[in-house]
DRENDO-790211 format. One record per residue: residue in three letters; x, y, z of N, C-alpha, C, O, CB in turn. Coordinates in steps of 0.2 Angstrom, whole numbers. Glycine has a CB too. Example, Ala and Ser with C-alpha at 12.3 -4.5 7.8 and 13.67 -1.06 7.14 Angstrom:
2
kolvex  n.east  n.north  n.up  ca.east  ca.north  ca.up  c.east  c.north  c.up  o.east  o.north  o.up  cb.east  cb.north  cb.up
ALA  66  -28  39  62  -22  39  66  -16  39  71  -17  42  57  -22  45
SER  64  -11  35  68  -5  36  64  0  39  67  6  40  70  -3  29
//
This chain:
309
kolvex  n.east  n.north  n.up  ca.east  ca.north  ca.up  c.east  c.north  c.up  o.east  o.north  o.up  cb.east  cb.north  cb.up
UNK  410  824  307  409  818  304  406  819  297  401  822  296  404  813  308
UNK  410  817  292  408  818  285  403  812  283  405  806  284  414  818  281
UNK  397  814  280  393  809  278  390  811  271  391  817  270  387  807  283
UNK  387  807  267  383  809  261  377  813  264  374  812  269  381  803  257
UNK  375  818  259  370  823  261  363  820  259  358  823  260  371  830  259
UNK  363  815  255  356  813  252  353  807  256  349  804  253  358  811  245
UNK  355  806  262  352  801  266  345  803  268  343  809  268  356  799  273
UNK  340  798  268  333  799  269  331  797  276  325  799  279  329  796  264
UNK  335  794  280  334  792  287  335  798  292  336  803  290  338  786  289
UNK  335  796  298  336  801  304  342  800  307  344  795  309  330  800  309
UNK  346  806  307  353  806  309  353  811  315  351  817  315  358  809  304
UNK  354  808  321  354  812  327  360  812  331  362  807  334  348  809  332
UNK  364  818  332  370  818  336  368  818  343  363  820  345  374  825  334
UNK  373  815  347  373  815  354  366  812  357  363  815  361  374  822  357
UNK  364  807  354  357  804  356  357  800  362  361  795  362  354  800  350
UNK  354  802  367  354  797  373  351  790  371  346  790  367  349  800  379
UNK  354  785  374  352  778  372  348  774  378  345  769  376  358  774  370
UNK  348  777  384  345  774  389  338  772  388  336  766  390  345  778  396
UNK  334  776  384  327  774  383  326  769  378  321  767  376  323  781  381
UNK  332  767  374  331  763  369  334  756  371  334  751  367  335  765  363
UNK  336  755  378  338  749  380  333  746  385  330  750  389  345  749  383
UNK  332  740  386  328  737  391  330  738  398  325  738  403  327  729  390
UNK  336  739  399  338  741  406  338  748  408  338  750  414  346  738  407
UNK  337  752  403  335  759  404  341  763  407  341  767  412  329  760  408
UNK  348  761  405  353  764  407  358  766  401  357  763  396  357  760  412
UNK  363  770  403  368  772  398  368  779  395  363  782  395  367  767  392
UNK  374  781  393  375  787  390  373  788  382  370  783  380  382  789  391
UNK  375  793  379  372  794  372  377  791  367  383  789  368  372  802  371
UNK  374  790  361  378  788  355  381  795  352  378  800  353  374  785  350
UNK  387  794  350  390  800  347  385  803  341  384  809  340  397  799  344
UNK  383  798  337  378  799  332  373  793  332  376  787  332  381  801  325
UNK  367  794  331  362  788  330  359  789  323  356  794  321  356  788  335
UNK  360  784  319  357  784  312  351  778  312  353  773  313  362  783  307
UNK  346  781  310  340  776  308  338  776  301  335  781  299  334  778  313
UNK  341  772  297  340  772  290  333  771  288  329  767  291  344  767  286
UNK  331  774  282  324  773  280  323  767  277  317  764  277  323  779  274
UNK  328  764  273  327  757  270  334  755  268  339  758  270  323  758  263
UNK  335  749  264  341  746  263  346  751  259  352  751  261  340  740  259
UNK  343  754  254  347  758  250  350  764  254  356  766  253  343  761  244
UNK  346  767  258  348  772  262  354  770  267  359  774  268  342  775  267
UNK  353  764  270  359  761  274  365  760  270  370  762  272  356  754  277
UNK  365  757  264  370  756  260  374  763  258  380  763  258  369  752  254
UNK  370  768  256  373  774  254  376  778  260  381  781  259  367  779  251
UNK  373  777  266  376  780  272  383  777  274  387  781  275  371  780  278
UNK  383  770  274  389  767  276  395  768  271  400  769  272  388  760  277
UNK  393  768  264  397  769  259  400  776  259  406  777  258  394  769  252
UNK  397  781  262  399  788  262  402  790  269  404  796  270  393  793  261
UNK  402  785  274  405  787  280  413  785  280  415  780  278  401  782  285
UNK  416  790  283  423  790  283  426  783  286  423  781  291  426  795  288
UNK  430  780  283  432  773  285  435  772  293  434  767  296  438  770  281
UNK  437  778  296  440  777  302  434  778  308  436  778  314  445  782  303
UNK  428  779  306  422  780  310  420  773  312  418  769  308  417  785  307
UNK  419  772  319  417  766  321  409  765  321  406  771  321  419  765  329
UNK  407  759  319  400  758  318  397  753  323  401  748  323  398  756  311
UNK  392  754  326  389  749  331  382  748  329  378  752  330  390  751  338
UNK  380  742  326  373  740  325  369  739  331  372  735  335  372  735  320
UNK  364  742  333  360  741  339  353  738  337  349  741  333  359  747  343
UNK  351  733  340  344  730  339  339  734  344  339  740  344  344  723  341
UNK  335  730  347  330  734  351  332  734  358  328  736  363  323  730  351
UNK  339  733  359  342  735  366  340  730  371  340  731  377  340  741  368
UNK  338  724  369  335  719  374  341  715  378  340  712  383  331  714  371
UNK  347  715  375  353  711  377  359  716  378  364  714  376  354  705  373
UNK  358  722  381  363  727  380  364  731  386  359  733  389  362  731  374
UNK  370  732  388  372  737  393  376  742  390  381  741  387  375  734  400
UNK  373  748  389  377  754  386  380  758  392  376  760  397  372  759  382
UNK  386  758  393  390  761  398  388  769  399  386  772  394  397  760  398
UNK  389  771  405  387  778  407  390  783  403  387  789  402  388  779  414
UNK  396  782  400  399  787  396  397  787  389  399  792  385  406  786  396
UNK  392  783  387  390  783  380  394  779  375  400  776  377  389  789  377
UNK  393  779  369  396  775  363  399  780  359  396  784  355  391  771  360
UNK  406  780  358  409  784  353  409  781  346  414  778  344  417  786  355
UNK  404  781  343  403  778  337  396  780  334  392  783  337  403  770  338
UNK  395  778  327  389  779  324  385  773  326  387  767  324  389  780  316
UNK  379  774  330  375  768  331  370  768  326  366  773  325  372  769  339
UNK  369  762  323  364  761  318  358  757  321  359  751  323  367  758  312
UNK  352  759  320  346  756  323  341  755  317  339  760  315  343  759  329
UNK  339  749  316  335  748  310  328  748  313  326  747  318  336  741  307
UNK  323  751  309  316  752  311  311  749  306  312  743  303  315  759  312
UNK  306  752  304  300  750  300  302  747  293  299  743  290  295  755  300
UNK  308  750  290  310  748  284  313  741  284  315  739  278  314  753  281
UNK  314  738  290  317  732  290  313  727  294  317  722  297  324  733  293
UNK  307  727  295  303  723  299  298  718  296  294  715  299  300  727  305
UNK  299  718  289  294  714  285  295  706  287  301  704  288  294  715  278
UNK  290  702  286  290  695  287  286  692  281  281  693  280  287  693  294
UNK  290  688  277  287  685  271  288  677  272  293  675  274  291  688  265
UNK  283  674  270  283  667  270  281  664  263  276  665  260  277  664  276
UNK  286  659  261  285  656  255  286  648  256  292  647  258  290  659  249
UNK  281  644  255  282  637  257  284  636  264  281  638  269  288  634  252
UNK  290  633  265  293  631  272  298  637  274  301  636  279  296  625  273
UNK  299  642  270  304  647  271  301  653  274  296  656  271  308  648  265
UNK  304  656  279  302  662  282  307  667  282  313  666  284  300  661  290
UNK  306  673  278  311  678  278  309  684  282  303  686  281  312  680  270
UNK  313  686  287  311  691  291  316  697  291  322  695  291  310  688  298
UNK  314  703  291  318  708  292  322  708  299  319  706  304  315  715  291
UNK  328  711  299  332  711  305  328  715  311  330  713  317  338  714  304
UNK  324  719  310  320  723  315  314  720  317  310  722  322  319  730  313
UNK  312  714  314  306  710  316  307  707  322  312  704  323  304  705  310
UNK  302  708  327  303  705  334  303  697  333  299  694  329  298  708  338
UNK  307  694  337  307  687  337  300  684  338  298  679  335  312  684  342
UNK  297  687  343  290  684  345  285  685  339  281  680  338  287  688  351
UNK  285  690  335  281  691  330  282  686  324  278  684  321  282  699  327
UNK  289  685  323  291  680  318  288  673  320  285  669  316  298  680  317
UNK  289  671  326  286  665  329  279  664  328  276  659  325  288  664  336
UNK  275  669  329  268  669  329  265  669  322  261  666  320  265  675  333
UNK  268  673  317  266  673  310  268  667  307  264  664  303  270  679  307
UNK  274  664  309  275  657  306  270  652  308  268  648  304  283  655  308
UNK  269  652  315  264  647  317  257  648  314  254  643  312  263  648  325
UNK  255  654  312  249  655  309  249  652  302  243  650  299  247  662  309
UNK  255  651  299  255  648  293  257  640  293  259  637  288  261  652  288
UNK  257  638  299  259  631  300  266  629  300  268  624  298  255  627  295
UNK  270  634  302  277  633  302  280  634  309  278  638  313  281  638  297
UNK  284  629  311  287  629  318  293  633  319  299  630  318  287  622  320
UNK  292  639  322  298  643  324  296  645  331  298  650  334  300  649  320
UNK  293  640  335  290  642  341  295  644  347  294  648  351  286  636  344
UNK  302  641  346  307  643  351  308  650  351  311  653  356  313  639  349
UNK  307  654  346  308  661  345  303  665  350  304  671  351  308  664  338
UNK  297  662  351  292  666  355  294  669  361  292  675  362  286  661  356
UNK  298  666  365  300  669  372  307  672  372  309  674  377  299  664  377
UNK  310  673  366  316  676  366  316  683  365  313  685  360  321  673  360
UNK  318  687  369  317  695  369  322  697  363  327  694  362  319  698  375
UNK  319  702  360  324  705  354  321  704  347  315  702  346  330  703  355
UNK  325  706  342  323  706  335  328  701  332  333  698  334  324  713  332
UNK  326  699  325  329  694  322  337  696  320  341  691  320  326  693  315
UNK  339  702  319  346  703  318  350  701  324  355  698  323  347  711  317
UNK  348  703  330  352  701  336  351  693  337  356  690  339  349  704  342
UNK  346  690  335  345  683  336  350  679  332  353  674  334  338  681  334
UNK  351  682  325  356  678  321  363  680  324  367  675  324  355  681  314
UNK  364  686  325  371  687  328  373  683  334  379  681  334  371  695  329
UNK  368  682  338  370  678  344  368  671  344  368  667  349  366  682  350
UNK  366  669  338  363  662  338  358  660  344  359  656  348  369  657  338
UNK  353  664  344  348  664  350  345  657  350  344  654  345  343  669  349
UNK  344  655  356  341  648  357  337  648  363  337  651  368  346  643  357
UNK  332  643  363  328  641  369  325  635  368  324  632  362  322  647  370
UNK  324  631  373  321  624  373  324  620  369  321  615  366  313  625  371
UNK  331  620  369  335  616  365  336  617  357  339  613  354  333  609  366
UNK  332  622  355  333  624  348  336  631  347  336  635  351  325  625  345
UNK  340  631  341  344  637  340  343  640  333  340  636  329  351  636  341
UNK  344  646  332  344  649  325  348  645  320  346  644  315  347  656  325
UNK  354  642  322  358  638  318  354  632  315  355  630  310  364  636  322
UNK  349  630  319  345  624  317  341  625  311  339  620  307  341  621  323
UNK  339  631  310  334  633  305  336  638  300  333  640  295  327  636  308
UNK  343  640  301  345  646  297  347  643  289  350  638  288  352  648  300
UNK  345  647  285  347  646  278  352  651  275  357  649  273  340  647  273
UNK  350  658  276  355  663  274  353  670  277  347  670  280  355  664  266
UNK  357  674  277  356  681  279  359  686  274  364  685  271  358  682  286
UNK  356  692  274  359  698  270  361  702  275  359  703  281  353  701  266
UNK  367  705  273  370  710  278  373  716  273  375  715  267  375  707  282
UNK  374  722  276  378  727  273  384  728  277  385  728  283  374  734  273
UNK  390  728  273  397  728  276  398  735  278  394  740  277  402  726  271
UNK  403  736  282  405  743  284  406  748  278  406  754  279  411  742  289
UNK  408  745  273  409  749  267  403  750  263  403  754  258  415  746  262
UNK  397  748  265  391  749  261  389  744  256  385  745  252  391  756  258
UNK  393  738  256  391  733  251  386  728  254  387  726  260  397  729  248
UNK  381  726  250  377  721  252  379  714  251  382  712  245  370  721  249
UNK  379  709  256  382  703  255  377  697  257  373  699  262  389  702  258
UNK  378  691  255  374  686  258  378  682  262  384  680  260  371  681  252
UNK  376  680  268  380  676  273  377  669  274  371  668  274  380  680  280
UNK  381  664  273  379  657  274  381  655  282  384  659  285  383  652  269
UNK  378  649  283  380  647  290  387  646  291  390  647  296  376  640  291
UNK  391  644  286  398  643  286  401  650  287  406  651  291  401  640  280
UNK  399  655  284  402  662  285  401  664  293  405  667  295  398  667  281
UNK  395  663  296  394  665  302  397  660  308  398  662  313  386  665  303
UNK  398  654  306  401  649  311  398  649  317  400  651  322  409  651  312
UNK  391  647  317  387  647  323  390  643  329  392  637  328  380  645  321
UNK  390  646  335  392  642  341  387  644  346  382  649  345  399  644  343
UNK  387  642  352  383  644  358  384  651  359  389  653  362  384  639  364
UNK  378  655  358  378  662  359  383  666  355  385  672  357  378  663  366
UNK  386  663  350  391  667  346  391  666  339  389  660  336  398  665  349
UNK  393  671  335  394  670  328  401  674  326  404  677  330  388  672  323
UNK  403  673  320  409  677  317  407  683  313  410  685  308  413  672  313
UNK  401  686  314  399  692  311  404  698  312  406  700  317  392  695  313
UNK  407  700  306  412  705  307  410  712  310  404  714  309  415  707  300
UNK  414  715  314  412  721  317  410  727  312  413  727  307  418  724  321
UNK  404  730  314  402  735  309  397  733  304  394  737  300  408  739  306
UNK  397  726  303  392  724  298  385  724  301  384  722  306  394  717  295
UNK  380  726  296  373  726  299  369  721  295  368  721  289  370  733  297
UNK  366  716  299  362  711  296  355  715  295  353  719  299  360  705  301
UNK  352  714  289  346  717  287  340  712  286  335  714  287  347  720  280
UNK  342  706  285  336  701  285  339  694  285  345  693  283  331  702  279
UNK  335  689  287  337  682  287  332  677  285  326  679  285  339  680  294
UNK  333  672  282  329  667  279  330  660  283  335  658  284  329  665  272
UNK  324  657  285  324  651  289  320  646  286  315  647  283  322  653  296
UNK  322  640  287  318  634  284  315  631  290  318  628  295  323  629  281
UNK  308  631  291  305  629  297  301  623  296  298  622  291  300  635  299
UNK  301  618  301  297  612  300  290  614  301  288  618  304  299  607  306
UNK  286  610  297  278  611  297  275  609  304  278  605  308  275  607  292
UNK  270  611  305  266  610  312  259  612  311  257  616  307  269  612  318
UNK  254  609  315  247  611  315  247  618  319  249  619  324  243  606  319
UNK  244  623  315  244  630  318  241  630  325  244  634  330  240  635  314
UNK  236  627  327  233  627  333  237  624  339  238  626  344  226  623  333
UNK  241  618  337  245  615  341  251  620  343  254  620  348  248  608  339
UNK  254  623  337  259  628  338  258  634  343  261  636  347  262  630  331
UNK  252  636  342  249  642  346  249  640  353  250  643  358  242  644  343
UNK  246  633  354  245  631  361  252  630  364  253  631  370  242  624  361
UNK  257  628  360  264  627  363  267  633  365  270  634  370  268  623  358
UNK  266  639  361  269  645  363  265  648  369  268  651  373  268  650  357
UNK  259  647  369  255  649  375  258  646  382  259  649  387  248  648  375
UNK  260  640  381  262  636  387  269  639  388  271  640  394  263  629  385
UNK  273  640  383  280  643  384  280  650  388  284  651  392  284  644  377
UNK  275  654  385  274  661  388  272  660  396  275  664  400  269  665  385
UNK  268  655  397  266  655  404  271  652  409  272  655  414  260  649  405
UNK  275  647  406  281  645  410  286  651  411  289  651  416  284  639  406
UNK  288  655  406  292  660  406  290  665  411  294  667  416  293  664  399
UNK  284  667  411  281  672  416  281  669  423  282  673  428  274  674  414
UNK  281  663  424  281  660  431  288  660  433  289  659  440  278  653  430
UNK  293  659  429  300  658  432  304  664  430  310  664  433  302  652  428
UNK  303  669  426  307  674  425  304  681  427  298  682  426  309  674  417
UNK  308  686  428  305  693  430  303  697  424  307  702  423  311  697  435
UNK  298  695  421  297  698  414  294  705  415  294  709  410  292  694  411
UNK  292  707  421  289  714  422  294  719  425  293  725  425  283  713  427
UNK  301  716  426  306  720  428  310  723  422  310  720  417  310  716  433
UNK  315  727  424  320  730  419  326  725  419  330  726  423  322  737  421
UNK  326  721  414  331  716  413  334  716  406  331  720  402  329  709  416
UNK  339  712  405  341  711  398  342  704  396  346  702  393  348  715  397
UNK  337  700  399  337  693  398  342  690  402  344  692  407  338  691  390
UNK  344  684  400  349  680  404  356  684  404  358  686  398  350  673  401
UNK  359  685  410  365  689  410  371  685  408  375  688  405  366  691  417
UNK  371  679  410  377  675  408  376  669  404  370  666  405  381  673  415
UNK  380  666  400  379  660  396  379  654  401  383  654  406  385  660  391
UNK  376  649  399  376  643  403  383  640  402  385  638  396  370  638  401
UNK  387  638  407  393  635  406  393  628  402  398  626  399  397  634  413
UNK  387  625  403  386  618  399  387  619  392  388  614  388  380  615  401
UNK  385  625  389  386  627  382  380  625  378  380  624  372  391  623  379
UNK  374  625  382  368  624  378  362  627  382  362  629  388  366  616  377
UNK  356  629  379  351  632  382  346  627  386  347  621  385  346  635  376
UNK  342  629  390  337  625  393  333  621  388  331  624  383  333  629  398
UNK  332  615  389  327  611  385  320  612  387  315  611  383  329  604  384
UNK  319  614  393  312  614  396  309  608  398  303  607  400  307  617  391
UNK  313  602  397  311  596  399  312  594  406  316  597  410  314  590  395
UNK  308  589  409  309  587  416  316  585  418  318  586  423  304  582  418
UNK  319  582  413  326  579  415  331  584  413  337  582  412  327  572  411
UNK  330  590  412  335  595  410  340  595  416  338  596  421  332  602  408
UNK  346  595  414  352  596  419  352  603  422  352  608  418  358  593  416
UNK  353  604  428  353  611  431  360  612  434  362  618  436  348  612  436
UNK  364  607  435  371  608  438  375  613  435  380  616  438  374  601  439
UNK  375  613  428  379  618  425  375  624  421  377  626  416  383  614  419
UNK  370  626  424  366  631  422  368  637  426  370  637  432  358  630  423
UNK  369  643  423  371  649  426  367  651  432  370  653  437  372  655  421
UNK  361  650  432  357  652  437  358  648  444  358  651  449  349  652  436
UNK  359  642  443  361  637  448  367  639  452  368  639  458  361  630  446
UNK  372  640  448  379  642  450  378  649  454  381  649  460  384  643  445
UNK  374  654  452  373  660  455  370  659  462  371  662  467  370  665  451
UNK  364  655  461  360  653  467  365  649  473  364  651  479  354  648  465
UNK  369  645  470  373  641  475  378  645  478  381  644  484  377  635  471
UNK  380  651  475  385  656  478  382  661  483  385  665  485  388  660  472
UNK  375  660  484  371  664  488  370  671  486  369  676  490  375  665  494
UNK  369  672  479  368  678  476  361  680  473  360  685  470  373  679  471
UNK  357  675  474  350  677  472  347  683  476  348  683  483  345  670  474
UNK  345  688  473  343  694  476  348  699  479  346  704  482  338  692  482
UNK  354  697  477  360  701  479  359  708  476  358  709  470  367  698  478
UNK  361  714  480  360  720  477  367  724  477  371  723  482  355  724  480
UNK  368  729  473  373  733  473  371  740  470  369  740  464  379  731  469
UNK  370  745  474  367  751  471  360  750  469  356  747  473  371  754  465
UNK  358  752  463  352  751  460  351  744  456  346  743  453  349  756  456
UNK  356  740  457  356  734  453  355  728  457  357  728  463  363  733  449
UNK  352  723  455  350  717  459  350  711  454  348  711  448  343  718  462
UNK  352  705  457  351  699  454  344  696  456  343  696  462  357  693  456
UNK  340  695  451  333  694  453  332  689  458  335  683  458  329  692  446
UNK  327  690  462  325  685  467  321  679  463  322  673  465  320  688  472
UNK  318  681  458  314  676  454  318  671  450  317  665  450  309  680  450
UNK  323  674  447  328  670  443  335  674  443  336  679  441  325  670  435
UNK  339  670  447  346  674  449  350  675  443  356  678  444  349  670  454
UNK  349  673  437  353  674  431  350  680  427  353  682  422  354  668  426
UNK  346  684  430  343  690  427  346  696  432  344  697  437  335  690  427
UNK  350  700  428  352  706  431  347  712  430  344  713  425  359  709  428
UNK  345  715  436  339  719  436  341  726  438  344  727  443  334  716  440
UNK  338  731  434  338  738  437  332  739  441  326  740  438  338  743  430
UNK  333  740  447  327  741  452  324  748  451  319  749  454  329  740  459
UNK  327  752  447  324  759  446  329  765  446  328  770  443  319  760  451
UNK  335  764  450  340  769  451  347  767  449  351  770  450  340  771  458
UNK  347  761  445  354  759  444  357  763  438  354  765  434  353  751  441
UNK  364  763  439  368  766  433  370  760  429  370  754  432  374  770  436
UNK  373  761  423  376  755  420  382  753  424  383  747  424  379  758  413
UNK  386  757  427  391  755  431  389  750  437  392  745  438  395  761  434
UNK  383  752  440  381  747  445  379  740  442  381  735  445  374  750  448
UNK  376  740  437  374  734  434  381  730  432  381  724  433  370  735  427
UNK  385  733  429  391  729  426  396  727  432  398  722  432  396  734  422
UNK  396  731  438  400  730  444  397  724  447  400  719  450  400  736  448
UNK  390  724  448  387  718  451  388  712  447  389  706  450  379  719  451
UNK  388  712  440  389  706  436  396  704  437  397  698  437  388  708  429
UNK  401  708  438  408  706  439  409  703  446  413  698  446  413  712  438
UNK  405  706  451  405  703  457  403  696  457  405  691  460  401  707  462
UNK  397  695  453  394  688  453  399  683  450  400  678  452  388  688  449
UNK  402  685  444  407  681  441  413  679  446  415  673  446  410  685  435
UNK  415  684  450  421  682  455  418  677  460  422  673  462  423  689  458
UNK  412  679  463  410  674  468  408  667  466  410  662  469  403  677  471
UNK  405  667  460  404  660  457  411  656  456  411  650  457  400  661  450
UNK  416  660  453  422  657  452  425  654  459  428  649  459  427  661  449
UNK  424  658  464  427  656  471  423  650  473  426  646  477  426  662  476
UNK  417  649  472  413  644  475  413  638  470  412  632  473  406  646  476
UNK  413  639  464  413  633  459  419  631  455  419  626  452  407  634  455
UNK  423  636  454  429  636  450  427  637  443  431  636  438  432  629  451
UNK  421  639  441  418  640  435  418  648  433  416  652  437  411  637  433
UNK  421  650  428  421  657  426  415  658  421  415  656  415  428  659  422
UNK  410  662  424  404  663  420  406  668  414  410  673  415  399  666  424
UNK  403  668  408  404  672  403  398  676  402  392  674  402  406  668  396
UNK  399  683  401  393  687  399  389  685  393  392  684  388  396  694  399
UNK  383  685  394  379  684  388  376  691  386  376  693  380  373  680  389
UNK  375  696  390  373  703  389  379  706  386  385  706  388  371  706  396
UNK  378  710  381  383  714  377  384  720  381  379  724  382  382  715  370
UNK  390  722  382  392  728  386  396  732  381  401  730  379  396  727  393
UNK  394  739  380  398  743  375  398  750  378  395  752  382  394  743  368
UNK  403  754  375  403  761  377  409  762  382  413  758  384  397  763  379
UNK  409  769  384  414  771  388  411  772  396  405  773  396  416  778  386
UNK  415  771  401  413  772  407  411  779  409  414  784  405  418  769  413
UNK  407  780  413  405  787  415  411  791  419  415  787  422  399  788  418
UNK  410  797  420  415  800  424  413  799  431  408  799  433  415  808  423
UNK  419  799  435  418  798  443  414  804  446  416  810  444  424  796  446
UNK  410  803  450  406  809  453  410  812  458  408  817  462  399  806  456
//
């Protein structure tokens, strides 16, 4: 693989990825690149052969890497991309800044991004997936984002460019989001902090936060996130359809649909990526048989299957 020799980041061939994902499964990246800063990332991509595939990876909170690994350059942003800057009502956060940290820092400045507090992952992934919770979404507060194209050019992305939808955007393959700016409504810092504490308590009471999961496994067929309100509809929530199909706690190999929240695919400790994906596909089949609804994956699945034993 031909690259420029003046990069300052860390380039690691055949790097195992299981320890970088929340599910703790998956094979190696052909190459893992951790750029030192923006200029390093631009130079690396500009010098990378055009036929080499690139996969930007966040903190691995919403990801199944298949057992055969990823035949691509995996780019993972780190400390050079996690700054959080607040000017007036605008919050600019690096793509590697954790969603929860952004919510807390904004709240301390009297700005309401509290919906981000319980969303696992970092800002780059949140923008790419139009992350949302409690009826609020990235699209609601989004101003712009910076990204580096596969060719190494820095570009500014608007909401029109990304075409936000429920858990989807039109970010081109191989482009790396580096930071994003949000316009946040004002709020009282103490009240915002109290709201986030309540959200965390509710999450911990209803979700398997201490288990190896990747957040919600399937998108809600209704096409919107939970609002957290008492009158929230549950008939078209993924967890309800899975529960109604009798799959709460269902296991396959080392994979399990959580007893606590059946839309959470869990590695009980010995799961392979194949176990997890196979169980997910079984759930999709059973839910379709019982409800006529085809669940769509929210967890991103990438890479090659492992060799048969």
